[in-house]
N, C-alpha and C positions, 0 to 999 in steps of 0.2 A: 215746488221744481218739479219739473214737466218732464217727462220720457218723451221722446221724439225719435222718426224712424223707427218705430216699432207698426209690423202689420200686425192683424187681429188675426189674419192666417197663421203665421208663429205662434201666438200665442192658445190658439187653437191646438195647435199639433203638439206644443208642449205639454197641454191640460189631459189632451189624451193618450200621450205616452206616462201619465201620471196618474190618470184611470183606470190605464191596463197596467200597469205595473200594481197596482192596489186590489184588482179584480184576480188577479195570477194569483197573489199571496196568498186571498181570501179563498181561493178553489186549491191551493198546496194547504192550508189550514183546515178544510173540511176532506180531505183527503186524507189526512192525517188523522183524525178525528175516527174517520171510517175505517181505516184498515190499523191502528190502534197504536200507529208508529208516534211517538212522540222527536220536534224535532229539540236541536239543543238552544240553549239560550246564550243570548252571550256573554253572562259571566262565567255560565260551565265551561269549565276546561274538557279539553279530549284528551283521553288518557289510553293510554295501552299497555293490556297485558298481556304478557306473552306463556306459554302453558309451559312448565318445566316438567320435562320428560324425562325418567331414568333412565340412561343405559342400560341392558341385560346384562348378562352374562356373556353371551356371545358375541354383541356386540366391543365388551372390554377387554375380551381374549385377542380378538380382531386386532383392535385400536395399541395394544400392549405389546403384540408381535410384529405387529408393521413397527413400532420406535424401535424395539431393539434391532430389526432387522435391517432398520436404518441405518442402526448408532454401526452395525456392523458392517456392514456396505462399506462405507464411507473412509475405512480403515485408520492408516497408521495408529493403530493400537495394539497395547504391548502384547506376547503370545499368552500370559495369564490374564491380562482385564478381558481380553477373547473368549478364551474360555471358562471364565467366570462368567460373562455375560451367556452364552450358548449355554451352560448347565440351569444357568439360572429361568431361560427358552423354553427349555426342554421339560423346567420339572415348576414351571409357571402355575400356580393355583390362585384362576379367578374368584373362585367365591372367598376365600383368605382375602385378598390385594383390593374387594369391594368392600370385606366388610373394616379393613385396617385405615383406606383411602376414603369409602365411597361416601353416601352416591354418587351418581355423576352425573351431569347432566349439560357436559358439555364435551368435545373431542380436546380442545384445552386445557378441561382439568381431569380427562387421561394425561395425558403429555406430563402432567406437573407433576399427578402422581408418581407415570414415572421417572421420574429425571430424579425424587425423592428418594424411591426404593432403591435405583440403580447408579445414582451418583457415586457411590466408593466403589465401584466395580470398575468406575472408567476411567483408564490412566491410557495414557497417549505415549509412544516412542517418542525418546530424545531428540533430537535431526544433529 
């Protein structure tokens, strides 16, 4: 089978592009060896690790207060429920709370723990 209509100019430019790609790849390999950076192989998977930083007492105190204030602000609570939540807010012991429910690494964990701690106190008025 004979291929016709292909100019030698097109062939040489395609060959030059391949050679240039190979040259760039070799340069990158040399740079990675020189700087001690290893490139990822095709079999390797990229993985991401998230650092887990625990919230300290001040952060937990702030998040817990905000949670309770939001519930009190929304309203429609019974007087007894409102008083119980306000008392819990005033006597909140953050160290005991962290010991019971923590350690915490996100706001959602603190919110879930606050819900568990206060769900029995929250009663809404019947309409």
